[in-house]
C-alpha positions in Angstrom: 0.8 -23.7 8.3 -2.9 -23.3 9.1 -5.2 -20.6 8.0 -4.2 -17.4 9.8 -3.7 -13.6 9.9 -0.3 -12.4 11.0 0.4 -8.8 11.7 3.0 -6.8 13.6 1.3 -3.5 13.1 -2.1 -3.8 14.6 -5.6 -4.3 13.1 -6.8 -3.1 9.7 -9.4 -0.4 9.9 -11.7 1.1 7.2 -13.7 4.1 6.2 -16.1 4.8 3.4 -15.1 6.9 0.4 -17.9 7.5 -2.1 -19.8 4.5 -0.8 -16.9 2.1 -1.1 -15.1 1.0 2.1 -11.4 2.1 1.9 -9.3 -0.1 4.1 -6.5 1.7 5.8 -3.4 0.3 7.6 -3.2 1.0 11.3 0.4 1.3 12.4 2.1 0.5 15.7 5.3 2.4 16.7 8.4 0.2 16.5 6.6 -2.5 14.6 7.0 -3.3 10.9 3.9 -2.3 8.9 3.2 -5.6 7.2 0.4 -8.1 7.5 0.3 -11.7 6.1 -2.9 -13.6 5.7 -3.4 -17.2 4.5 -6.8 -18.5 3.8 -8.5 -21.6 2.4 -12.2 -20.7 3.0 -14.6 -19.3 0.5 -13.9 -15.7 1.4 -10.6 -14.0 2.3 -10.3 -12.4 5.8 -11.7 -8.9 6.3 -13.9 -7.4 3.6 -13.6 -10.3 1.1 -17.4 -10.5 0.7 -17.9 -6.8 0.1 -16.7 -4.3 -2.5 -13.8 -2.4 -1.1 -10.5 -0.7 -1.8 -7.2 -0.5 0.0 -4.9 2.5 0.6 -1.9 0.1 0.9 -0.2 -2.4 -1.4 -1.6 -5.9 -1.8 0.3 -8.9 -3.1 -1.6 -12.1 -3.6 0.1 -15.5 -4.2 -2.0 -18.6 -5.1 -0.5 -21.6 -3.5 -3.3 -23.9 -4.8 -6.1 -22.7 -7.1 -8.2 -19.7 -6.3 -11.1 -19.0 -8.7 -12.2 -15.6 -9.8 -11.3 -12.2 -8.4 -12.6 -8.9 -9.8 -10.4 -5.7 -9.6 -11.7 -2.4 -11.0 -14.3 -4.3 -13.0 -11.9 -6.8 -14.6 -12.3 -10.5 -13.5 -9.1 -12.6 -13.1 -9.4 -16.3 -13.0 -6.5 -17.2 -10.7 -4.8 -20.6 -10.6 -1.9 -22.3 -8.9 1.3 -20.2 -9.1 -0.5 -16.9 -10.1 0.5 -13.6 -8.4 -1.9 -10.7 -8.4 -0.7 -7.2 -7.7 -3.3 -4.8 -6.4 -2.4 -1.1 -6.2 -3.8 1.4 -3.7 -7.2 2.7 -4.7 -8.2 -0.3 -6.9 -11.7 -1.5 -6.1 -12.0 -5.2 -5.3 -15.5 -6.6 -6.0 -16.8 -10.1 -5.0 -16.9 -12.2 -8.1 -20.0 -13.9 -9.2 -18.2 -17.1 -9.9 -17.6 -19.7 -7.2 -14.1 -19.9 -5.7 -12.3 -23.2 -5.7 -13.2 -25.2 -2.7 -9.6 -26.4 -2.2 -8.0 -23.0 -2.7 -5.0 -21.8 -0.7 -4.2 -18.1 -1.1 -1.6 -15.9 0.6 -1.9 -12.1 0.9 0.7 -9.6 2.0 -0.5 -6.1 2.9 2.0 -3.3 3.5 2.4 0.5 2.9 5.2 1.6 0.6 7.4 3.0 3.3 8.0 -0.5 4.7 10.1 -1.1 1.6 11.7 2.3 1.5 11.2 4.9 4.3 12.0 7.7 1.8 9.7 6.4 -1.0 6.9 8.8 -2.1 3.5 7.7 -0.8 1.9 8.1 -4.2 1.6 5.2 -6.7 2.2 7.4 -9.7 5.7 8.3 -8.3 6.8 4.7 -8.0 7.4 4.3 -11.7 11.1 4.8 -11.2 11.4 2.7 -8.0 12.9 -0.8 -8.6 10.6 -2.6 -6.1 7.5 -0.5 -6.2 6.9 -0.1 -9.9 4.7 -3.2 -10.2 2.2 -1.5 -8.0 1.9 1.6 -10.2 -1.8 1.7 -10.9 -1.3 3.9 -13.9 0.3 1.0 -15.6 -2.3 -1.6 -14.8 -5.6 0.0 -13.6 -7.3 -3.4 -13.1 -4.4 -5.1 -11.3 -1.5 -7.0 -12.6 -1.3 -10.8 -12.9 2.0 -12.6 -13.2 2.8 -16.3 -13.0 5.4 -18.3 -11.0 6.7 -21.3 -12.8 6.6 -24.6 -10.9 10.3 -24.8 -10.2 10.2 -21.3 -8.4 7.1 -21.9 -6.3 8.8 -23.6 -3.4 11.0 -20.4 -2.9 7.9 -18.2 -2.9 6.1 -20.4 -0.4 9.3 -20.5 1.8 9.5 -16.7 1.9 5.8 -16.3 2.7 6.0 -18.9 5.5 9.1 -17.4 7.0 7.5 -13.9 6.9 4.4 -15.3 8.7 6.6 -17.0 11.3 8.6 -13.8 12.0 5.4 -11.8 12.5 3.8 -14.6 14.6 6.7 -15.3 17.0 8.3 -11.8 17.2 11.7 -13.1 18.1 14.6 -10.6 18.6 15.2 -8.8 15.3 11.9 -9.9 13.8 11.2 -6.4 12.4 14.3 -6.4 10.3 13.8 -10.0 9.3 10.2 -9.2 8.2 11.3 -6.3 6.1 14.0 -8.5 4.5 11.5 -11.2 3.6 9.1 -8.6 2.0 12.0 -7.1 0.1 13.0 -10.6 -1.2 9.4 -11.2 -2.3 9.4 -7.9 -4.2 12.7 -8.8 -5.9 11.1 -12.1 -7.0 8.1 -10.1 -8.2 10.2 -7.6 -10.2 12.0 -10.5 -11.9 8.7 -11.8 -13.1 7.8 -8.4 -14.6 10.0 -8.3 -17.7 8.2 -5.7 -19.9 8.6 -2.6 -17.7 10.1 0.0 -20.1 7.6 -0.6 -22.9 4.7 -1.0 -20.5 5.5 2.3 -18.7 5.5 4.1 -22.1 2.1 2.7 -22.9 0.4 3.3 -19.6 1.9 6.4 -18.0 -0.6 9.1 -17.2 0.9 12.7 -17.5 -1.7 14.5 -15.3 -1.4 12.2 -12.3 2.3 11.9 -12.7 2.6 15.7 -12.7 0.3 15.9 -9.6 2.3 13.5 -7.6 5.5 15.2 -8.6 4.1 18.5 -7.3 3.0 16.9 -4.0 6.4 15.4 -3.5 8.1 18.8 -4.3 5.8 20.9 -2.0 4.5 18.7 0.9 7.0 20.4 3.3 5.2 23.7 2.9 1.6 24.8 3.2 -0.1 24.0 -0.1 -3.7 23.5 -1.3 -5.5 21.5 -3.9 -6.0 24.8 -5.8 -2.2 25.4 -5.7 -1.4 22.0 -7.1 -4.2 22.2 -9.8 -2.8 25.6 -11.0 0.6 24.1 -11.5 -0.7 21.1 -13.5 -3.0 23.3 -15.5 -6.5 22.0 -14.6 -9.3 23.1 -12.3 -9.4 21.9 -8.7 -12.6 20.1 -9.3 -11.3 18.3 -12.3 -8.1 17.3 -10.5 -10.0 16.0 -7.6 -12.2 13.8 -9.8 -9.3 12.4 -11.8 -7.2 11.7 -8.7 -10.0 10.1 -6.8 -10.9 7.9 -9.8 -7.3 6.9 -10.4 -6.1 6.4 -6.8 -9.1 6.5 -4.4 -7.9 9.6 -2.7 -7.9 13.4 -3.0 -5.0 15.8 -3.2 -5.5 16.7 0.4 -5.5 13.1 1.5 -2.3 12.4 -0.4 -0.6 15.5 1.1 -1.6 14.4 4.6 -0.3 10.9 4.0 3.1 12.2 2.7 3.4 14.7 5.5 2.7 12.1 8.2 5.1 9.6 6.6 7.9 12.2 6.8 6.8 13.1 10.3 7.1 9.5 11.4 10.6 9.3 9.9 11.8 12.5 11.6 10.3 11.4 15.0 12.2 8.1 14.7 15.5 9.4 13.4 16.0 12.9 14.9 15.8 14.8 18.2 13.8 17.6 16.6 11.0 19.0 18.8 7.4 18.3 17.8 7.0 21.9 16.7 10.1 21.6 14.5 8.8 18.4 13.0 5.5 20.1 12.3 7.2 23.0 10.5 9.3 20.6 8.4 6.2 18.7 7.1 4.0 21.6 6.1 2.1 22.3 9.4 3.0 25.8 10.7 0.6 25.2 13.6 2.1 22.5 15.9 -1.3 22.0 17.7 -3.0 21.2 14.4 -0.2 18.8 13.5 -0.6 17.0 16.8 -4.3 16.6 16.2 -3.8 15.3 12.7 -1.2 12.9 13.9 -3.3 11.6 16.7 -6.3 11.2 14.4 -4.2 9.1 12.0 -2.3 7.0 14.6 -4.1 7.1 17.9 -1.0 8.6 19.6 0.5 12.0 19.9 3.9 12.5 18.2 5.6 12.4 21.5 3.8 9.2 22.5 4.8 7.7 19.1 8.4 8.6 19.7 8.5 7.2 23.2 6.8 4.0 22.1 9.0 3.5 19.2 
């Protein structure tokens, strides 16, 4: 396997939030939303030499050495067999130390609905999900490092190589195979993470948890940041500050993400009209829904449905 970047879902794009580039995942209808990268050079592909954040999940596996990596101000010195979990919104900063010249690192990028189409899009709501809880940023604000013992490393490498092969060759059934490989990797990750109950009690954040519970409960109807703030008992400004600091997004951005996630599911699994889909995901104006969908995905809802 040579250095490469394998994706079935199109390129990764980015936009600036408070001066920090926020990398977003560009989806393609009918394709699994997952990218695998493997690199041996001094900098990872993409924005590795710039401070940035992601709005998707990042799983790093060190095949051979790695060197330092800084997440939310904490520097991790990664070595062979280490796994680093980076949650959405965490800021990755180029480390001052030099990376290992002979390093080999894998990265898997994917949004949560790859794992579970019905999963909430907010990290704070994943604390009860068996495969997504390692990515709950409230538990580990500066990332989460785990370690694969030598006798298990061949299995990790085989899964990563197989995932890259499926995305690179796109044989019949590759989408289902890619999802299966990601699921298997997350099962392996969950088995490394043995202190979940105590850790959740130590790191859970009530305000953010309540906010995402409210988003999940009300995204199907028109709701504003002020409405959510009133329910959780803080001012809209305070809630915006806390949520942006904790996840890299505002209430409005999380509402939009959750609504579009549900819209994609309905377009793929039902014969509802676009207007009916819009109404079911909190957009009473179908025209506005179409504009928001096209801005996020580059296609109208009807074009997405036909392409998928």
